[in-house]
N, C-alpha and C positions, 0 to 999 in steps of 0.2 A: 210665845203664846199666840194662838190664832186671833185674827180679827173677828169679832162677833157682830153680826148685823141682824137687825129686826126689820121685817116688812110685813105687809098684809096683802092677801089675795083672796077675793071673794069672801071676806069676813073672817078669814083664818090667819093666825099669826104664823109666819115662817121665820125660823131661826137658822141663820147661816154661819158656819165657822169657815174661815178662809185663810190659807197661807199662800205663799208665792207659787206653791206646787199644785194645790188642790183646794176644792171647796166642797162642803157637804151642807145640805139643807134638810131640816127636820120640821114636821108639822105636829106639835104636841097634841093638839086637839083632835087629830085624826089618827089615833093609834100610835102616836110618836113615829109615824112612818118616815123613812128617808125618801124625800122627794127627788133629790139630785145628788150625784157624786161625780164631779167633773174634774178631769185632768186639765189644769189651766195651762200646761205647756203644749200639749197636743191639741187641746180643745175638745177631746172626746168626752161625751156624756155617757157614763156607764149604766145609769139606771133608766129603764125603759118606761115610756108612757104612750098611750094611744095617740095617733096622729091628730093634728088640729090644735086649737087653743087649749091651754091647761084649764080643766074644769074640776073643781073640788066640791064635794058635798058630804054631809054627815049621814051615815047609815044608822039604822036602828038596831038595838041589840037583837040578835037572832036572825038578822038579814043574811041571806046567802051571799057568799063572796062574789057571785056573779053580778050582784047589784052594786058592787063597790067601784072605786075609781080606777083600779088596776094601775096605779101610779107608784113606781119606785119599789121600796122594800118594806115588808110588813113583818110583824112578830106573830107567829102561830103558837098559841098556848091555851089550854093544855091538850089540844088535838088539832089536826088539820081537817080530816073528814068529819062530818057530824056523826055523833054516836051517843049512846046512852051509857053513862058510867056512874056508879054509886047512886042510882036513881036520879041522876041529873041529866038533863038533855043538853049535851054540849053542841054548840052551833058550828056551822061551816067555818073552817079556818080558825076556830077558837074564839076566845072571849076578849082578846087584846086589840085586834086590828081595827075595830070600829068604835073604840072607847076613847074619851078624852083622858090623856095622861096629865099628871101634875108636873109642872116645870119648876125645877129648883133654881130660884133666882140667884142665890148665893154662889152656887156652882157656876152659873153663867158668868158671874163677875170674875171667876177664876179661870175662865176660858174653856170650861167643860159644859156640855149639854147633857144635864142629868134629868131624867124623867122617871116617873113611877106610877104604879097603878095597883089598886086592889081589885082583883077579878070579881065580876058581879055574881057569878054562880059558884065558882070553885074557891076553896079556902086557901088562896095564895096571895101574897104581896110580891109584886114584880118590880124590879128597878134596873135601869140601864144607864150607864155613864159613857158618854161619847167624847173622845178626845181626838184632836187632829194635830199631828206634828209633821211638818214638811209634807210628804206625800203619803203618810201612813195614817189611816183612820183606825182607831181602836174602839171596840165596844166591849165594856165590862158589864156582866150581868150578875144579879143576885135574886134568887127565888126563895122566898120564905114560906113555909107552911104555917098557916095561922089557925088551922082546925084542931079538933080534939082527937083525931084518929090519923094513922099513917095514910098518906095520899100518894098515888101514882101520878106521873105527869109526863107529858110529851111536849117538847119544844122543838121548833124548826124555824130557822131564818128563811124568809121568803122574798129574796130579791129578784125582781124581774130585770134582766140585764140585756142591754142592746146587743144586736148582732150586726156585723158588717162582713162583707165579702172577704174571704181569706182568713177569718178568725179560726184559731186552733185552740183546743182544750187539752190540757195535760192534767193528769191525776197521779197519785202515788203508785209506786210499782206493785203494791199488794192489792190494788183495785183491779184484779184480773177479770172480774165478772160483775154483772149487775143483776139484781133480782127485780123483775118487772112488777110494778103496781098496776099500771094500765098502759096500753099502747094501741095506736091506730095507724094502719098502713105503714109498716106491717103490723098486723094484729098480733096480740099475744095475750095469753091468759095470766091472771095474777099468780105470781109464784114462779113463772118461767125464768130461767137463768139465761142471760145473754153474755157471751164473752166480750171483753173489751179488747180492741176498739171497734171490731168489725163483726157484729153478731150475725149479720145476714148479708148476702150479696147486695151491693148498692147502699148499704147502711154503714156510714163511717161516723161514729160518735165523736172521735177526736176532731173531725172536720165539721161536726154539728150538722150532719146530713142524715136524713131519714129515708132516703130513697128517691127523692125528687118528685113525689106525686103531688105536692102542693097542698095536701090536706092531711098531714101527719102530725102525731104528737106522741110523747113518751114521758111516763113518770117511772123512775126506777131508783133503786138504792144500791150503793156500794158499801162494803164493810163487813165486819168490823175492820177499821184501819188502825195501823200503828202510828201513822203520821197524818195530821190534819192539815191538808192543803190542797188547793186546786189553782190552776192558772189559765187565764184566757189571754192569748196574745195574737197579734196580727203582724206577720213578717213584712207585709207591704207598707203599713203605716208605722211600724215599730211601737204601736200602742200595747200596753200590757196591764192586766189587772190580776194581782195575786191575792188569793184569799187563804188565810191561815186561821186555825182554830184549835181549841183545847180538845185534842183527841181523847184524852183520858175521860172527859165528861161527855164528849160528843163523838163516839166512835164510828158514826155513819155519815154518808153524804148522799142526800137526795138529789136527783137530777131530773128537772122538768125541762122539756124541750118541745116547743111547738113550731112546726114548719107549715103554717097555714091551717093546721088542723083544729085550732081553737080560735074561733071568730076571725079566721083569716090572718091571725097575727104570727109574727116571727120574733121570738125571744127565747132566752134560756134562763133558768134559775138554778143556782148552785146552793143547796140547802143543807148545811150542817145540822145534825139532829142527834138526839140521844136514843131514838128508837127507829128501826127501819120499817115504819108503817105510817100510813096517813091517819089511821084511826087509833086513838088511845086504847080503845077496847081491844083491837087487834094486836097492837103493840105489846100490851101487857100479857094477853093470852099466849102469844107466840114467843115472847122473850123473857117473861117473869123478872122484870127489873125490880130492884129493891125500892120500896116506897120511901118518901120523905117523911121523917118522924115529925110529930107535932112540935112546933117551935124551931125546927131545924132550918138551916139555910144552905142552899147549894149555889156555888158560883162557877162561872165559866167566862170565856172571852173569845172574841174574834178580832182579826186584823185584816184590813184591806190596804194593799199598797198599789198606788197608781204610778205609772211611769213607763218610760221606754223599755222595750224588751231587753235592750242591750245593757240596761242598768241593773238587771235582776241579780247579778253577782254580788251587789252590795246589800241585798236583802237578807242574806243568811244562807244556811246550807240546805236550801230546798233541792230535792232530787227531781230529776226530769221524769215526767210520766212516760208511759209507753207510746 
């Protein structure tokens, strides 16, 4: 069982689970965001934050995500882009990222960080249970419909991940192309398809390069995928982060990459999702997913493994990306 620590920073409670291999820190009051995921053997911090001292603050419901802290990993539900759905105005990056979640103290005593939330606008109850064993972080999710009519939903994990020189990205072999949501330098229209891993001269997505202009970004989707996994590794430092997820529930992978194009920042986000769109309205119109019936619950999971690249053979039968 991991060691559980409590501390406070700028008035917010931080909950940390730690083993000899890794540590993870959660802020229940700020959307249950993951503040940190650190490999304690290599010392690499995998979750990104802006330079300078850590600053935390509480956002108001309906605030655009651009007013948030941009720290670590958020939960996007039931949309990413703001949209109107069922006469509800759904806010930027959804309803979960800027809300205080309830912390389950009994689960904490058992070594789990379990948090839950009733969405303020949409009729859903959302629960996440986080467990850490050695260098494997597992997140188990349950989404329950509490309304009186069937409800569509879009969920995406939104982890901002640090980049270091020499990092490489691998994806499943069936991720042969990406559908662009938005791109800058090189520019692309929504719906354009980019082949993986080199869609244009000078653009190498497996090397996390967008052409070297210094003001580029990309959001795109791969899928549907038969296998849910992606891997970031660095041959020079031997650091490795492997993300696995429930591809039956989450058949798509969103890729956000900024190379100076958004506020001058450099980071990547690997975003498993059930719909290949940023807007719930677009996702339903373009994909016609089955809605969640009243009272029904849907469950899914994610796993993140931190460790040296040379150890990945012990993680399971993951296939190499292209």
